[in-house]
Every structure is written in structure tokens, then in C-alpha cells.
One Martini backbone bead per residue (centre of mass of N, CA, C, O) as a GRO file, in nm:
protein
   59
    1MET     BB    1   0.531  -3.599  -3.539
    2ASP     BB    2   0.818  -3.512  -3.456
    3TYR     BB    3   0.822  -3.226  -3.584
    4VAL     BB    4   0.613  -3.101  -3.395
    5SER     BB    5   0.766  -3.150  -3.122
    6ALA     BB    6   1.020  -2.985  -3.226
    7LEU     BB    7   0.861  -2.698  -3.291
    8VAL     BB    8   0.704  -2.598  -3.040
    9PRO     BB    9   0.910  -2.463  -2.844
   10PRO     BB   10   1.018  -2.237  -3.037
   11VAL     BB   11   0.742  -2.111  -3.097
   12VAL     BB   12   0.664  -2.038  -2.809
   13MET     BB   13   0.912  -1.862  -2.748
   14ALA     BB   14   0.864  -1.660  -2.978
   15VAL     BB   15   0.590  -1.555  -2.885
   16PHE     BB   16   0.683  -1.453  -2.605
   17PHE     BB   17   0.903  -1.263  -2.710
   18VAL     BB   18   0.722  -1.079  -2.877
   19GLY     BB   19   0.544  -0.996  -2.638
   20LEU     BB   20   0.769  -0.864  -2.476
   21ILE     BB   21   0.855  -0.652  -2.682
   22VAL     BB   22   0.581  -0.514  -2.711
   23THR     BB   23   0.555  -0.432  -2.415
   24ILE     BB   24   0.809  -0.259  -2.398
   25VAL     BB   25   0.736  -0.058  -2.624
   26LYS     BB   26   0.461   0.040  -2.503
   27THR     BB   27   0.595   0.143  -2.215
   28GLN     BB   28   0.731   0.354  -2.367
   29GLY     BB   29   0.655   0.628  -2.247
   30GLY     BB   30   0.406   0.841  -2.222
   31ALA     BB   31   0.260   0.967  -1.938
   32ASN     BB   32   0.514   0.868  -1.737
   33LYS     BB   33   0.784   0.977  -1.851
   34ALA     BB   34   0.831   1.241  -1.693
   35LYS     BB   35   0.824   1.113  -1.411
   36GLU     BB   36   1.055   0.911  -1.454
   37ASP     BB   37   1.271   1.116  -1.534
   38ALA     BB   38   1.259   1.281  -1.270
   39ALA     BB   39   1.339   1.049  -1.080
   40VAL     BB   40   1.614   0.993  -1.206
   41ASP     BB   41   1.734   1.277  -1.180
   42ALA     BB   42   1.711   1.289  -0.870
   43ALA     BB   43   1.890   1.044  -0.808
   44ILE     BB   44   2.144   1.151  -0.945
   45ALA     BB   45   2.170   1.412  -0.781
   46ARG     BB   46   2.199   1.275  -0.507
   47ALA     BB   47   2.454   1.110  -0.573
   48GLU     BB   48   2.635   1.351  -0.651
   49SER     BB   49   2.605   1.512  -0.381
   50ALA     BB   50   2.719   1.284  -0.199
   51GLN     BB   51   3.005   1.281  -0.333
   52GLN     BB   52   3.079   1.596  -0.292
   53THR     BB   53   3.009   1.574   0.006
   54PRO     BB   54   3.165   1.594   0.293
   55ARG     BB   55   3.184   1.398   0.571
   56THR     BB   56   3.130   1.458   0.915
   57GLY     BB   57   3.236   1.281   1.178
   58ASP     BB   58   3.117   1.164   1.480
   59ALA     BB   59   3.316   1.034   1.758
   0.00000   0.00000   0.00000
């Protein structure tokens, strides 16, 4: 029975890992992909425009 107690933790971790990978793959794309891509593009555009525009500070 020692072999069973030695094999249970790796098997449990493997099952949870496979479940995590399946969940990640299923949530990629889909109906919200365009909305998520647009949000990321907007955030990148804001960051780039903030870097390019020099701020004039009021002292």
C-alpha cells in the first residue's frame, strides 16, 4: 500500500494540471476575444501616446 500513497499526490496534481490547461484553452478566443483585443489595443495606444506627449508641468 506504500506505492498507492506514493502515487496519489502526483496523480492528483496531474489531474488538476490537465484541468487547468483545458480551462485555459477553452477560454481563449470565443465571443469575447474581439472585445478583449480592443481593450488591450486601447491600453497600448494610451501608453504609447502618454510616452510621446511631453507633459508641461505647472509649477
